[in-house]
Backbone as JSON, one array per atom type, in Angstrom:
{
  "sequence": "XXXXXXXXXXXXXXXXXXXXXXXXXXXXXXXXXXXXXXXXXXXXXXXXXXXXXXXXXXXXXXXXXXXXXXXXXXXXXXXXXXXXXXXXXXXXXXXXXXXXXXXXXXXXXXXXXXXXXXXXXXXXXXXXXXXXXXXXXXXXXXXXXXXXXXXXXXXXXXXXXXXXXXXXXXXXXXXXXXXXXXXXXXXXXXXXXXXXXXXXXXXXXXXXXXXXXXXXXXXXXXXXXXXXXXXXXXXXXXXXXXXXXXXXXXXXXXXXXXXXX",
  "N": [[41.1, 94.28, 160.71], [39.45, 92.86, 158.98], [40.46, 93.7, 156.53], [43.02, 92.59, 156.58], [42.32, 89.91, 156.67], [41.25, 89.61, 154.12], [43.56, 89.64, 152.7], [44.63, 87.25, 153.25], [45.32, 86.62, 155.87], [44.87, 84.65, 158.81], [42.82, 84.56, 161.58], [43.1, 83.62, 164.95], [42.21, 82.3, 168.2], [43.82, 80.86, 169.84], [46.8, 78.78, 169.87], [46.29, 76.27, 168.92], [45.95, 74.06, 166.27], [47.5, 75.52, 164.52], [49.9, 75.0, 162.06], [53.03, 73.34, 162.63], [55.97, 75.28, 162.57], [54.84, 77.38, 161.19], [54.12, 80.89, 160.53], [53.35, 83.1, 163.13], [51.62, 85.84, 164.52], [51.78, 87.76, 167.36], [49.32, 89.7, 168.82], [48.85, 93.26, 169.49], [47.76, 93.29, 172.02], [49.14, 91.5, 173.54], [50.41, 88.39, 174.98], [50.31, 85.52, 177.18], [53.06, 84.09, 179.16], [52.83, 81.33, 178.9], [51.71, 80.92, 176.39], [53.8, 81.89, 174.78], [55.77, 80.01, 175.4], [54.59, 77.68, 174.4], [54.53, 78.32, 171.69], [57.25, 78.34, 171.09], [57.9, 75.67, 171.61], [56.54, 74.41, 169.57], [57.89, 75.28, 167.45], [57.14, 77.6, 166.08], [57.22, 80.43, 163.93], [57.64, 83.42, 165.23], [56.22, 86.64, 165.2], [56.36, 89.3, 167.15], [54.07, 91.55, 168.03], [53.39, 92.91, 170.27], [52.26, 95.65, 172.16], [54.51, 98.08, 173.47], [53.72, 99.35, 175.85], [51.97, 97.52, 176.97], [53.74, 95.43, 177.42], [55.24, 96.66, 179.39], [53.4, 96.72, 181.53], [53.19, 93.97, 181.99], [55.8, 93.39, 182.87], [55.87, 94.91, 185.19], [53.94, 93.6, 186.7], [55.17, 91.1, 187.16], [57.35, 91.97, 188.69], [56.16, 93.14, 190.99], [54.8, 90.93, 192.1], [56.95, 89.26, 192.6], [58.19, 90.74, 194.58], [56.55, 90.38, 196.7], [54.06, 91.65, 196.85], [50.48, 92.15, 197.05], [48.8, 92.09, 194.11], [46.69, 94.13, 192.27], [44.77, 94.17, 189.47], [43.31, 96.42, 187.32], [40.79, 96.11, 185.1], [39.03, 94.71, 182.2], [37.22, 91.76, 182.39], [38.08, 88.86, 180.57], [39.14, 90.26, 178.44], [41.62, 90.35, 175.89], [44.12, 91.51, 176.5], [44.08, 91.59, 179.3], [43.9, 88.88, 179.92], [46.43, 88.04, 179.08], [48.09, 89.48, 180.85], [47.31, 88.47, 183.38], [48.26, 85.94, 183.03], [50.96, 86.16, 183.51], [51.42, 85.8, 186.17], [49.85, 83.5, 187.33], [47.06, 83.14, 189.41], [48.04, 84.88, 191.29], [47.32, 87.47, 190.92], [44.79, 89.84, 191.43], [41.8, 90.58, 189.84], [39.87, 93.43, 189.15], [37.01, 95.37, 188.12], [35.57, 97.63, 188.64], [34.63, 100.39, 190.82], [33.04, 99.41, 192.84], [33.97, 96.82, 193.18], [36.28, 97.03, 194.56], [36.09, 96.56, 197.28], [36.18, 93.82, 197.42], [38.75, 93.0, 197.3], [41.36, 91.03, 198.56], [43.75, 91.31, 200.99], [46.3, 90.21, 202.79], [48.43, 91.64, 203.95], [47.98, 94.87, 204.36], [49.79, 96.85, 203.85], [51.26, 96.21, 201.69], [50.26, 96.45, 198.89], [49.69, 96.64, 195.48], [48.8, 98.27, 192.4], [47.79, 97.78, 188.98], [46.93, 98.67, 185.58], [44.71, 97.92, 182.87], [45.59, 98.86, 179.58], [43.83, 100.29, 177.92], [41.73, 101.64, 179.15], [39.21, 103.95, 180.43], [40.48, 107.02, 181.42], [39.33, 108.66, 183.39], [37.44, 106.93, 184.67], [39.2, 104.99, 185.66], [40.66, 106.47, 187.44], [38.82, 106.91, 189.51], [38.57, 104.32, 190.54], [41.18, 103.82, 191.42], [41.47, 105.81, 193.37], [39.62, 104.9, 195.23], [40.8, 102.47, 195.95], [43.11, 103.5, 197.13], [42.02, 104.8, 199.27], [41.2, 102.66, 200.8], [43.56, 101.23, 201.07], [46.0, 102.86, 202.21], [48.78, 102.77, 201.82], [49.11, 102.1, 199.21], [50.73, 101.26, 196.17], [51.88, 101.98, 192.82], [52.29, 102.26, 189.22], [54.74, 104.7, 188.1], [53.65, 106.51, 186.33], [50.33, 106.48, 185.05], [49.27, 103.47, 183.46], [47.67, 103.74, 181.28], [47.09, 103.69, 177.83], [48.72, 106.06, 175.81], [47.67, 106.88, 173.37], [44.98, 106.33, 173.68], [44.43, 108.02, 175.87], [44.92, 110.52, 174.68], [42.8, 110.68, 172.84], [40.58, 110.71, 174.52], [41.01, 113.11, 175.86], [40.88, 114.84, 173.68], [38.2, 114.52, 172.88], [36.86, 115.82, 174.94], [37.69, 118.44, 174.48], [36.61, 118.88, 171.93], [33.93, 118.57, 172.54], [33.18, 120.91, 173.78], [32.74, 122.6, 171.71], [31.3, 121.44, 169.63], [28.08, 120.58, 168.2], [27.21, 118.02, 167.97], [28.68, 114.79, 168.2], [30.25, 112.43, 166.21], [30.94, 109.09, 166.68], [33.21, 106.44, 166.27], [31.9, 103.24, 166.12], [31.3, 99.92, 167.46], [33.47, 98.78, 168.63], [35.14, 98.07, 171.75], [36.43, 100.33, 172.55], [34.8, 102.49, 172.19], [33.36, 102.6, 174.49], [35.07, 103.82, 176.22], [35.49, 106.3, 175.07], [32.99, 107.51, 174.96], [31.88, 108.25, 177.63], [33.58, 110.39, 178.26], [32.8, 112.46, 176.57], [30.09, 112.71, 177.24], [30.25, 113.68, 179.81], [30.68, 116.27, 179.35], [28.34, 117.23, 178.45], [27.59, 117.0, 175.79], [25.77, 116.21, 172.79], [25.36, 112.93, 171.46], [25.49, 111.19, 168.44], [23.22, 108.78, 167.83], [22.76, 107.09, 165.7], [25.0, 106.56, 164.19], [26.93, 104.85, 161.81], [29.35, 102.21, 162.15], [32.66, 103.33, 162.15], [34.55, 101.55, 161.64], [33.64, 99.98, 159.74], [32.74, 99.85, 156.24], [32.8, 103.12, 154.96], [30.85, 103.85, 153.22], [28.29, 103.86, 154.05], [25.98, 106.34, 154.87], [26.72, 108.78, 157.2], [25.27, 111.01, 157.77], [22.55, 111.11, 158.24], [19.9, 112.39, 160.13], [21.27, 114.58, 161.08], [20.42, 117.07, 160.48], [20.54, 120.55, 160.38], [22.75, 120.76, 161.98], [25.77, 122.4, 162.34], [28.24, 122.29, 163.4], [30.17, 119.69, 163.74], [31.62, 117.05, 165.41], [34.14, 114.54, 164.95], [35.32, 111.41, 165.84], [37.21, 108.48, 166.85], [38.11, 105.11, 167.86], [41.45, 104.2, 168.97], [42.44, 102.18, 167.34], [41.16, 102.35, 164.95], [41.39, 102.49, 161.47], [42.96, 105.23, 159.83], [42.15, 105.95, 157.27], [39.47, 105.25, 157.08], [38.19, 107.03, 158.79], [38.77, 109.34, 157.39], [37.21, 108.9, 155.11], [34.66, 109.21, 156.17], [34.73, 111.91, 156.87], [34.92, 112.94, 154.3], [32.39, 112.26, 153.3], [30.83, 113.95, 154.85], [31.7, 116.4, 153.92], [30.64, 116.3, 151.36], [28.01, 116.45, 151.97], [27.57, 119.03, 152.81], [28.73, 122.49, 152.99], [31.32, 122.19, 154.49], [34.11, 122.91, 156.6], [37.05, 121.35, 157.45], [38.51, 121.13, 160.59], [41.32, 120.51, 162.45], [41.89, 119.71, 165.7], [44.37, 120.16, 168.1], [45.0, 118.65, 171.02], [46.9, 117.77, 172.78], [50.39, 117.05, 173.2], [52.72, 114.47, 173.19], [55.67, 112.96, 174.48], [57.0, 109.87, 174.68], [58.67, 107.48, 176.6], [59.67, 104.18, 177.11], [60.49, 102.23, 179.79], [61.89, 99.33, 181.18], [60.96, 98.02, 184.31], [63.08, 97.73, 187.21]],
  "CA": [[41.18, 92.83, 160.7], [38.81, 92.35, 157.76], [41.37, 93.96, 155.42], [44.09, 91.59, 156.66], [41.73, 88.63, 156.29], [41.13, 89.6, 152.67], [44.9, 89.41, 152.16], [45.03, 85.88, 153.55], [45.62, 86.37, 157.28], [43.9, 83.82, 159.54], [42.76, 84.99, 162.98], [42.83, 82.51, 165.88], [42.2, 82.66, 169.62], [44.88, 80.12, 170.5], [47.77, 78.2, 168.92], [45.82, 74.96, 168.48], [45.62, 73.97, 164.86], [48.48, 76.2, 163.67], [50.92, 74.01, 161.68], [54.38, 73.55, 163.15], [56.83, 76.04, 161.67], [54.12, 78.48, 160.54], [54.33, 82.23, 161.07], [52.26, 83.57, 163.99], [51.81, 87.2, 164.99], [51.13, 88.08, 168.64], [48.7, 91.01, 168.65], [49.27, 94.35, 170.39], [47.26, 93.04, 173.37], [50.1, 90.67, 174.25], [50.03, 87.03, 175.32], [50.9, 85.02, 178.42], [54.28, 83.29, 178.97], [52.44, 79.99, 178.48], [51.55, 80.94, 174.92], [55.13, 82.03, 174.2], [56.45, 78.74, 175.56], [53.99, 76.73, 173.45], [54.97, 78.69, 170.34], [58.64, 77.89, 170.95], [57.9, 74.21, 171.57], [56.03, 73.98, 168.27], [58.78, 75.86, 166.44], [56.45, 78.61, 165.27], [58.0, 81.64, 163.63], [56.85, 84.42, 165.95], [56.36, 88.08, 165.05], [55.77, 89.83, 168.38], [53.58, 92.9, 167.86], [52.88, 93.39, 171.57], [52.51, 97.07, 172.45], [55.47, 98.26, 174.56], [53.03, 99.71, 177.08], [51.47, 96.28, 177.53], [54.92, 94.75, 177.96], [55.57, 97.37, 180.64], [52.47, 96.23, 182.55], [53.59, 92.6, 182.28], [57.03, 93.42, 183.66], [55.52, 95.42, 186.51], [53.22, 92.54, 187.4], [56.17, 90.14, 187.61], [58.18, 92.58, 189.73], [55.39, 93.28, 192.22], [54.56, 89.59, 192.67], [58.25, 88.81, 193.1], [58.5, 91.49, 195.79], [55.61, 90.02, 197.76], [52.87, 92.49, 196.9], [49.19, 91.76, 196.49], [48.66, 92.87, 192.89], [45.34, 94.35, 191.82], [44.74, 94.6, 188.08], [42.05, 97.06, 186.95], [40.58, 95.8, 183.69], [37.8, 94.02, 181.82], [37.33, 90.31, 182.36], [38.02, 88.25, 179.27], [39.85, 91.04, 177.43], [42.86, 89.67, 175.52], [45.25, 92.08, 177.23], [43.97, 91.18, 180.7], [44.25, 87.45, 179.97], [47.88, 87.94, 178.98], [48.71, 89.98, 182.09], [47.04, 87.5, 184.43], [49.09, 84.78, 182.76], [52.32, 86.38, 183.99], [51.49, 85.29, 187.55], [48.55, 82.85, 187.54], [46.59, 83.0, 190.78], [48.65, 85.87, 192.2], [46.82, 88.82, 190.59], [43.35, 89.96, 191.62], [41.22, 91.45, 188.81], [38.64, 94.17, 189.45], [36.57, 96.15, 186.97], [34.77, 98.8, 189.03], [34.82, 100.9, 192.18], [32.32, 98.52, 193.77], [34.72, 95.59, 193.39], [37.45, 97.28, 195.4], [35.87, 95.95, 198.6], [36.39, 92.38, 197.35], [40.19, 92.72, 197.27], [41.88, 90.37, 199.76], [45.14, 91.69, 201.2], [46.78, 89.85, 204.13], [49.23, 92.74, 204.45], [47.48, 96.1, 203.7], [50.92, 97.75, 203.55], [51.92, 95.74, 200.48], [49.25, 96.3, 197.83], [50.06, 97.38, 194.27], [47.79, 98.21, 191.35], [48.15, 97.94, 187.57], [45.7, 98.9, 184.82], [44.62, 97.62, 181.44], [46.06, 100.1, 178.95], [42.84, 100.95, 177.08], [40.58, 102.03, 179.95], [38.91, 105.36, 180.6], [41.33, 107.65, 182.42], [38.48, 109.13, 184.48], [36.91, 105.79, 185.41], [40.3, 104.36, 186.36], [41.03, 107.35, 188.57], [37.89, 106.65, 190.61], [38.9, 103.03, 191.15], [42.47, 103.97, 192.13], [41.21, 106.6, 194.57], [38.94, 104.03, 196.19], [41.83, 101.55, 196.42], [44.02, 104.22, 198.01], [41.3, 105.08, 200.53], [41.18, 101.42, 201.57], [44.94, 100.83, 201.33], [46.76, 104.12, 202.11], [50.16, 102.53, 201.37], [49.02, 101.59, 197.83], [51.76, 101.7, 195.2], [51.51, 101.69, 191.44], [53.25, 102.79, 188.25], [55.07, 106.11, 188.24], [52.61, 107.18, 185.55], [49.3, 105.49, 184.76], [49.59, 102.64, 182.29], [46.7, 103.96, 180.2], [47.7, 103.98, 176.54], [48.69, 107.5, 175.51], [46.78, 107.13, 172.23], [43.63, 106.38, 174.25], [44.32, 109.24, 176.66], [44.82, 111.66, 173.76], [41.46, 110.74, 172.27], [39.64, 111.11, 175.58], [41.23, 114.55, 176.07], [40.39, 115.54, 172.5], [36.74, 114.51, 172.91], [36.42, 116.87, 175.85], [37.92, 119.71, 173.8], [35.63, 118.98, 170.85], [32.6, 118.66, 173.12], [32.89, 122.3, 174.14], [32.52, 123.38, 170.5], [30.46, 120.77, 168.65], [26.68, 120.3, 168.54], [27.07, 116.57, 168.02], [29.95, 114.09, 167.91], [30.14, 111.1, 165.6], [31.93, 108.22, 167.31], [33.37, 105.13, 165.67], [31.24, 102.25, 166.96], [31.55, 98.51, 167.15], [34.61, 98.28, 169.39], [35.05, 98.42, 173.17], [37.01, 101.64, 172.8], [33.75, 103.48, 172.27], [32.95, 102.69, 175.89], [35.96, 104.75, 176.87], [35.35, 107.64, 174.5], [31.65, 108.09, 175.15], [31.68, 108.97, 178.88], [34.33, 111.63, 178.27], [31.96, 113.48, 175.94], [28.84, 112.88, 177.98], [30.5, 114.49, 180.98], [30.69, 117.66, 178.91], [26.99, 117.6, 178.06], [27.46, 117.03, 174.34], [24.92, 115.19, 172.2], [26.04, 111.9, 170.69], [24.6, 110.72, 167.38], [22.98, 107.36, 168.11], [22.62, 106.29, 164.5], [26.22, 106.58, 163.4], [27.45, 103.52, 161.49], [30.71, 101.98, 162.63], [33.74, 103.82, 161.3], [35.39, 100.42, 161.35], [33.04, 99.34, 158.58], [32.86, 100.71, 155.06], [32.21, 104.45, 155.17], [29.86, 104.15, 152.2], [27.03, 104.15, 154.76], [25.96, 107.78, 155.07], [26.58, 109.11, 158.6], [24.67, 112.34, 157.95], [21.14, 111.04, 158.56], [19.56, 112.87, 161.45], [22.12, 115.68, 161.48], [19.88, 118.29, 159.89], [20.66, 121.74, 161.22], [24.03, 120.77, 162.7], [26.83, 123.08, 161.59], [29.52, 122.01, 164.06], [30.12, 118.24, 163.95], [32.89, 116.44, 165.8], [34.35, 113.17, 164.51], [36.41, 110.73, 166.55], [37.14, 107.03, 166.75], [39.07, 104.41, 168.71], [42.86, 104.28, 168.54], [42.77, 101.16, 166.35], [40.4, 102.57, 163.73], [42.27, 102.98, 160.4], [42.76, 106.65, 159.51], [41.47, 106.17, 155.98], [38.03, 105.15, 157.27], [37.76, 108.31, 159.35], [38.85, 110.29, 156.29], [36.05, 108.68, 154.25], [33.49, 109.81, 156.82], [34.88, 113.36, 156.7], [34.61, 113.24, 152.9], [30.94, 112.22, 153.16], [30.28, 115.17, 155.45], [32.0, 117.48, 152.98], [29.7, 116.21, 150.25], [26.7, 116.8, 152.52], [27.42, 120.49, 152.9], [29.94, 123.3, 152.85], [32.04, 122.07, 155.77], [35.56, 123.1, 156.64], [37.6, 120.46, 158.46], [39.47, 121.74, 161.5], [41.95, 119.5, 163.3], [42.23, 120.28, 167.0], [45.46, 119.52, 168.81], [44.7, 118.76, 172.44], [48.07, 117.49, 173.59], [51.56, 116.49, 172.52], [53.39, 113.59, 174.16], [56.87, 112.23, 174.19], [56.88, 108.71, 175.54], [59.78, 106.55, 176.67], [59.28, 102.98, 177.83], [61.6, 101.64, 180.51], [61.56, 98.12, 181.93], [61.24, 98.2, 185.72], [64.2, 96.94, 187.72]],
  "C": [[40.58, 92.26, 159.43], [39.72, 92.57, 156.56], [42.5, 92.93, 155.41], [43.56, 90.21, 156.24], [41.6, 88.5, 154.78], [42.48, 89.32, 152.0], [45.46, 88.04, 152.55], [45.37, 85.6, 155.0], [44.5, 85.56, 157.93], [43.96, 84.21, 161.0], [42.35, 83.82, 163.88], [42.86, 83.04, 167.32], [43.27, 81.93, 170.42], [45.76, 79.47, 169.43], [47.34, 76.84, 168.38], [45.46, 74.99, 167.0], [46.59, 74.69, 163.94], [49.59, 75.2, 163.34], [52.29, 74.36, 162.26], [55.23, 74.28, 162.11], [56.15, 77.2, 160.97], [54.46, 79.81, 161.21], [53.11, 82.62, 161.92], [52.6, 84.97, 164.5], [51.07, 87.37, 166.32], [50.6, 89.51, 168.53], [49.21, 92.02, 169.68], [48.83, 94.1, 171.83], [48.22, 92.2, 174.2], [49.54, 89.27, 174.56], [50.73, 86.63, 176.61], [52.21, 84.27, 178.13], [53.97, 81.86, 178.51], [52.31, 79.89, 176.98], [52.91, 81.05, 174.24], [55.89, 80.7, 174.26], [55.92, 77.7, 174.57], [54.44, 77.01, 172.02], [56.38, 78.21, 170.09], [58.72, 76.37, 170.81], [57.47, 73.7, 170.19], [56.8, 74.6, 167.12], [58.05, 76.82, 165.5], [57.35, 79.82, 165.08], [57.19, 82.83, 164.13], [57.24, 85.85, 165.52], [55.62, 88.7, 166.22], [55.38, 91.29, 168.19], [53.0, 93.48, 169.14], [53.24, 94.86, 171.77], [53.52, 97.21, 173.58], [54.83, 98.64, 175.9], [52.45, 98.48, 177.76], [52.61, 95.47, 178.13], [55.32, 95.36, 179.3], [54.69, 96.88, 181.78], [52.85, 94.8, 182.96], [54.81, 92.55, 183.19], [56.75, 93.92, 185.09], [54.81, 94.35, 187.34], [54.2, 91.52, 187.98], [56.97, 90.7, 188.78], [57.42, 92.68, 191.05], [55.14, 91.94, 192.91], [55.87, 89.07, 193.28], [58.6, 89.47, 194.44], [57.47, 91.29, 196.9], [54.4, 90.91, 197.9], [51.62, 91.75, 196.48], [48.98, 92.66, 195.27], [47.21, 92.91, 192.45], [45.4, 94.89, 190.4], [43.36, 95.17, 187.78], [41.85, 96.83, 185.46], [39.28, 95.06, 183.45], [38.03, 92.53, 181.71], [37.19, 89.78, 180.93], [38.73, 89.03, 178.17], [41.21, 90.4, 177.16], [44.05, 90.19, 176.32], [45.25, 91.62, 178.69], [44.35, 89.7, 180.84], [45.76, 87.27, 179.93], [48.58, 88.37, 180.25], [48.52, 89.02, 183.24], [47.94, 86.27, 184.27], [50.54, 84.94, 183.22], [52.5, 85.85, 185.4], [50.16, 84.66, 187.91], [48.22, 82.69, 189.03], [47.12, 84.04, 191.73], [48.15, 87.28, 191.95], [45.3, 88.82, 190.74], [42.79, 90.99, 190.62], [39.96, 92.12, 189.32], [38.31, 95.07, 188.27], [35.82, 97.43, 187.35], [35.12, 99.21, 190.45], [34.21, 99.95, 193.19], [33.14, 97.26, 194.1], [35.96, 95.78, 194.25], [37.31, 96.59, 196.75], [36.1, 94.45, 198.6], [37.86, 92.0, 197.37], [40.63, 92.14, 198.62], [43.37, 90.69, 199.89], [45.58, 91.34, 202.62], [47.62, 90.94, 204.79], [48.8, 94.02, 203.72], [48.59, 97.07, 203.31], [51.62, 97.35, 202.25], [50.87, 95.39, 199.41], [49.67, 97.19, 196.67], [48.95, 97.26, 193.24], [48.42, 98.38, 189.98], [46.84, 98.16, 186.81], [45.84, 98.36, 183.4], [44.89, 98.93, 180.7], [44.99, 100.9, 178.2], [41.59, 101.39, 177.85], [40.34, 103.54, 179.89], [39.77, 105.93, 181.71], [40.5, 108.07, 183.63], [37.97, 107.97, 185.33], [38.01, 105.12, 186.24], [40.71, 105.17, 187.58], [40.13, 107.1, 189.77], [38.23, 105.35, 191.33], [40.18, 103.13, 191.97], [42.26, 104.76, 193.42], [40.53, 105.76, 195.65], [39.93, 103.01, 196.78], [42.74, 102.25, 197.43], [43.33, 104.57, 199.34], [41.27, 103.84, 201.41], [42.59, 100.98, 201.97], [45.83, 102.06, 201.18], [48.2, 103.94, 201.61], [50.22, 102.02, 199.93], [50.14, 102.13, 196.96], [51.3, 101.3, 193.81], [52.54, 102.27, 190.51], [53.53, 104.26, 188.5], [54.08, 106.98, 187.48], [51.59, 106.1, 185.23], [49.66, 104.74, 183.47], [48.59, 102.78, 181.16], [47.44, 104.34, 178.92], [47.6, 105.45, 176.2], [47.8, 107.84, 174.32], [45.33, 107.18, 172.71], [43.44, 107.64, 175.06], [44.14, 110.46, 175.75], [43.41, 111.8, 173.19], [40.43, 111.19, 173.3], [39.76, 112.61, 175.84], [40.65, 115.34, 174.9], [38.87, 115.61, 172.46], [36.21, 115.62, 173.81], [36.59, 118.26, 175.24], [36.87, 119.93, 172.71], [34.23, 119.21, 171.42], [32.2, 120.09, 173.48], [32.51, 123.14, 172.92], [31.52, 122.76, 169.54], [29.02, 120.61, 169.15], [26.44, 118.81, 168.69], [28.41, 115.96, 167.67], [29.63, 112.73, 167.33], [31.29, 110.25, 166.15], [32.0, 106.9, 166.58], [32.8, 104.08, 166.61], [31.71, 100.85, 166.6], [32.75, 97.94, 167.87], [34.48, 98.76, 170.83], [35.57, 99.82, 173.43], [35.95, 102.74, 172.85], [33.3, 103.66, 173.71], [33.83, 103.65, 176.66], [35.82, 106.18, 176.35], [34.03, 108.3, 174.91], [31.48, 108.82, 176.47], [32.42, 110.3, 178.91], [33.53, 112.76, 177.65], [30.7, 113.75, 176.71], [29.06, 113.75, 179.22], [30.53, 115.96, 180.64], [29.32, 118.11, 178.39], [26.76, 117.66, 176.57], [26.55, 115.93, 173.85], [25.75, 114.21, 171.4], [25.05, 111.34, 169.67], [24.43, 109.22, 167.51], [22.97, 106.49, 166.86], [23.86, 106.21, 163.64], [26.68, 105.17, 163.08], [28.88, 103.4, 161.99], [31.71, 102.55, 161.64], [34.71, 102.7, 160.95], [34.82, 99.59, 160.19], [33.23, 100.27, 157.39], [32.14, 102.03, 155.29], [31.23, 104.81, 154.08], [28.49, 104.35, 152.81], [27.06, 105.64, 155.12], [25.74, 108.12, 156.53], [25.79, 110.39, 158.86], [23.19, 112.3, 158.29], [20.88, 111.5, 159.98], [20.4, 114.03, 161.93], [21.66, 117.02, 160.91], [20.02, 119.44, 160.88], [21.97, 121.82, 161.97], [25.11, 121.42, 161.81], [28.21, 122.85, 162.21], [29.5, 120.53, 164.5], [31.51, 117.73, 164.29], [32.95, 115.01, 165.31], [35.53, 112.58, 165.28], [36.23, 109.23, 166.41], [38.18, 106.42, 167.69], [40.47, 104.44, 168.12], [43.19, 103.29, 167.44], [41.98, 101.31, 165.05], [41.31, 103.13, 162.64], [41.93, 104.41, 160.01], [41.96, 106.85, 158.23], [39.97, 106.05, 156.11], [37.46, 106.41, 157.87], [37.76, 109.36, 158.25], [37.67, 110.14, 155.34], [34.79, 109.3, 154.84], [33.54, 111.33, 156.7], [34.53, 113.78, 155.27], [33.1, 113.22, 152.67], [30.29, 113.46, 153.74], [30.54, 116.37, 154.55], [31.0, 117.49, 151.83], [28.29, 116.57, 150.68], [26.49, 118.3, 152.55], [28.76, 121.18, 152.8], [30.69, 123.31, 154.17], [33.53, 122.36, 155.59], [36.11, 122.25, 157.78], [38.65, 121.2, 159.29], [40.02, 120.66, 162.43], [42.41, 120.19, 164.58], [43.35, 119.49, 167.64], [45.23, 119.72, 170.3], [45.93, 118.51, 173.31], [49.19, 116.97, 172.7], [52.34, 115.67, 173.54], [54.7, 113.04, 173.6], [56.95, 111.07, 175.17], [58.15, 107.86, 175.45], [59.36, 105.38, 177.54], [60.52, 102.37, 178.48], [61.12, 100.38, 181.24], [61.88, 98.35, 183.39], [62.36, 97.27, 186.19], [63.71, 95.62, 188.31]]
}
């Protein structure tokens, strides 16, 4: 975002103040139908960068509500993606963020409850919530495959693989995605370096402080962290010692996005 800002991009939280006819880019998190309608009314030139997986969740929400289901969205309150999904059916979707909140779900017909998920959640944490929902509503329905972003899933899987081999893992900080990466590694008993600067900031800050004696260092970051920043951190580690970079492949995915009927 800072790189785009340096090139003249202006970041806004809503359409207010954007001149009529200007170019506006909808982020990967998606927006609500209300925002799309307002953009059309004001004749804004829209570039829609919504992630197809987010669009899939939006379409599923509309379909379930149309079919008379109570829709439960698992996600973080206030997150841009969640705001957009809730906007597809205002007042008809119940948002929960934890296993504990499952008991607050109101379902007049327990046989017609459906769940959806924010795409950037922890696969493990989401599984616990879904299992609790299914225990309370045995007829629970949901997507054919979880809506968790495959880029996020790949990183969580990779962290577990790295954790079995590394003495410490450096994690890109400063974004919510760290919250999803960190538990995956902690469950494997791996140490996490608490003093690592954000990989989303300039990598001129030296990440090697406090790593004395470590010969096997894992490096990871959120899906939205630019590759070149991660590469700069690897370069700093190379300059610190005689390291050999090894890229571990944890999974390979072929993804097709279909709009639900």
